[in-house]
N, C-alpha and C positions, 0 to 999 in steps of 0.2 A: 043373405043366404051365399052370395060373395062372399062376405064376410067373414060369415064361418071357413070357409073350405081353405081363404088363403090364411086362416089361421092356423087352421090344420094342418095343410102344408108346409107351414113355414113352420108347426112344434115337430112336425116329423123328420123334419133336413134337422133342425137342433138337435134333433137324438138320438139320429143316423150319425152325425155328426162326431156329437161328444162320446159314443160308444165305440168309435174308430180310432186307429191308432194314426196321429200325423207323424208323418216324416218328413225329411229334403230327400229331394233326386241328387245322387252325385254330381260332380260337374254342372249340371246344370242348374241347382239351389231351386226347383221347384217344388214346391207344399203338396203332399198329397194325402186324403186320408185312406184308408183300409182297412176293411172292417173284417178282415179275415186275417190269421193270425199265420207266422212261419210256418209253425210245426201243420197247419193244416193243408197249408199251398205245396210243402215237401210231398207230405206223407203223400196226397192223388197225384203229384208230380213221379213221387217213385215208381207207384205202381202203377201209373201208363208207361214211362221209362221201359219198366223189366217186361212188361206186356209186349211193349214195341221192340225189342231188343230179341224178343226168343222167336218170333216171328221174319224180322230182317236178316238181307244175307247178310254179311260184309265181305268188303273188298278184299280182293286176295293179291290186290297187285300193292306189294312189299313199301316201295318208293312212295305212293302218293298215300296210302295208310300212314311212313312213319312223318313225312310231310304234316300232314291236319295234325297230329299227335304234336310236332316240334309247336307249328304254329300256335295250336291254342294252348301249350303249357305257357309259352311264352307270355304268351294276351294274359292268359288268368295268373301269372306271377306279376305282369307289370298293376293287373285291378287290383291285386290282393295288396300289394307296395302302395299303392294308393292308397286303398281304404283305410288300413293303419297308422299310415301318416296325416292323418285327415281327421283324424279321432273316430274313425269309426271300423276300431277292429271287431267288436259286436257282429257287423256284416259277412264277417270273412267263414265265422263257423258255420254259416249256413249254404257256403257249397263245397262241391265232394265231389271234384272236378272228371271228367270222364270224355275221350274226342273219340269218335268211332266213322267211318269211313265207309258208307252202301255203298250198296251193290241198287243202283235207282237213275235212269237216267232223264229225270227231272233234274231241272235248274232249281236247287234248294239247299235249306241247311237248315236245321235248325238248333235252339239253345234252351231247354227246358230251366225248370227254378229248380235251383240246389246245382246251374252247372253241368248236364249233362248235353252235352253239344253232339250231331251230326249232320255230317258231311253229305251229302249225294253225289256221286260217280258225276253225272252229270251237271255240276256246276264245273269241277275243276277245266273244261277246256273254254270258259267264258274268264274264269280267273286269270287262267293263262299263266300267274307265276305266286310266291307266298308272299308280297305285300301284298297283292289283289284280295288272296282270300284274307291274309290277314284282318280287310277293310269289312269284308263280313262276316265275321264271326268275330268282330270285331264289334258290330251291329246286332247279331245277334245276342253274343253277351251282356250288351247293353239291356237287351228287352229284360234279363232276367235280373241284373245291378239296379236295376229302375222299378224292381218288380212290377212289372204291365202285367200280366197275369193276376195278380192279387187285384191290383186298380181295377182290370176288366169284372175280375169278378166282384167285388165288391159294386161295382154299378150293375152287374146284374140283380144283385142282393137288392139294393135297395129300387129297384124295377119291379123285385117280385114285392119288397114292403108297400110300393104306391100303391100294385095292385089289390094287394090286402087291405089295402086300409080303403080303396076306394068301393070295396065291397062291403067295408064296415065289418072284416073281422077282425081288425088289431082291437086287440083286450088291453088288460091290466098284467097281461102275462109276461113273465123274463122278457125283457130281447135278446140275450143274449141264445137261450136255447132254441129261439124261434130262427134266432141265425146262423145257430150249429144246421138246424134242420132245415134251412132253404139253402144252405152250403150244399149239403149232401144232395140235397135235390138236383142243383144245378151239374153236380159229379155226375150224379145218375142218369144225365138227361144229357152226356155225350159233351162233355166241356173237355176239349181235348188241346194240351198244350200246342203240341206241335202244328195244331192247325188251326186255332188261334188270330183270330182276326183282328190286331190291334186299329184302333184308331188313328188318323191319320196324323195327328199330337205325338202320338205315343211312337211310331214308325218315325218321324222328322225327329224327336228328342233321339229316338235309337242311330239315326244316321249320325249327328253332332257328338254323341255319348262314343259309339261305335270309331269313329275317328278319332279322336281324342285317346281311346285304348289304343288304336295301333301305334298311333303314335307315338305315345310312351314306351312301347315295346319295341321303340327302334325302327316300324317299317313307315317308309315316305305315305304321307297320307296323301301328299300331289297325283299318286296312282286311283286315286276314287273316283277323280273326274273322269280318265279313261276307261276306267273299271264302270262306270254308270251310264255311260255311252255305249259299251258292248251290252252290256245289259239295254240298254231302250234299242238296241238294233237286233236282238235277238227278241225280242216282245213284241216287236213294229212300232214302238213308239206310243207308249200310253200319253197319252197329252191332255187328256180330261179325267181331274181329280175327282167331278161333283159326286158319283159316285163308285168312289172307291177307297178301302181302305189305304190306301199308301198313296204317294201325293203322286204326280206326273212327274215323269221322266224330266223334264226340263225343267220342273220347280225344285227337287230332288237335286240336282247337278245344280242351278242355282244358288241354293243354301248352302251346298257344301264350300262351292269356291268362295262364299263371302264367311267360311266359317274354316278356313285355311289358314289361316294368317295364326289366328289361337292354337290348331292343332301344329305348325310348324314348330309353334314353342316347345311346347313339351318333346316335337322330335328333336330340337338342337338340343336338348337339354338332355335327350337319352342318349344321344353321338358324341355329346363333350362340345359341343358347338353352341360360342355365347350367340346372342341371340344379339346383344347391342353391336355388337363388333361387325363391322362392314370391311370386306377385302377390298386390298386396295391392288392394281392391280402392275403389279413389280416387273420394273422394266431390267430388259433384256439389253442392255447395250452396258459395258463394261468399261471401268475409268484404265487407265495406264497403272495406277498402283495398285487393284484388283487384279490385272492382269499378272503383272510381277509376281504379285504376294504367290497368286495362284500357280506359276511357274515355278518359283522359288518351293513349294509344298511337294510339287511335283518331284522334282529334283531329288527332294531329300530323301521323298520314298523309296525311290529306286534306287539312291544308291542306299539307302539300308536294307532293301530287301537283295540287293547284290550280294552286300556285307555278309547276311545270313544268309546267302546261297553257298559263298564261300568256305564256311564253317564247316 
């Protein structure tokens, strides 16, 4: 009996893996298998985004609104350039970027699949500057680029199939039609992109990717450490990640510190700084020949200026 159950589970896992799409997550190179298509996810996302924005109140602060759009656009351009240069131009078509600042005192932001980004006003006192805002938006954009929403939905679909199999419901019907039905059921029962709880692995991956995206866009990734320290102080310091979907603050900051050397390579490239060159300390002492040359240049310049004034 146990052997039969094991064979059945093995068959189902193989079946679900075969019917999904396997892709490689940008930056990290992790393989993932998705059971829902981009079209399905984007359709659900657009519906939810439209519904949310119809009731949300946009910020009336024009300066902060412009900052959110500026930082978001800069990140989006960097991400699209990266995808195109790494043979992933087909991924770009999935994004239709929008950036909104809304009146909400919660310290939060989210990016729905397709690049619909919303920042709450309550986040800005914690970010304090554009570079720290870029760290947050880079993290949210990373969720979309890594297709974590599709991954979580695929996980729920697998769980639904597991329940059906356990009850003996799985028959000879086509898996595709069942999967579409289950995906619709998940959406019907409140699958919310803006409140979606990703796994700790997804959150850590988004931290890593978001740090790189911010650096690609020319934002100093080193500000991530002080930003997350401020977030930790704001939240009271979450030290236990056992029952949380997010890594503990201490683990998050420690991981970011280890990822900074990689991020700084992208940042230096964006700023035109060589990663191989080590700046040497220039001597402030001048030789006698340098002093004489400088005096001569000053004298010639003064003489030329005087002649021009006389004309």
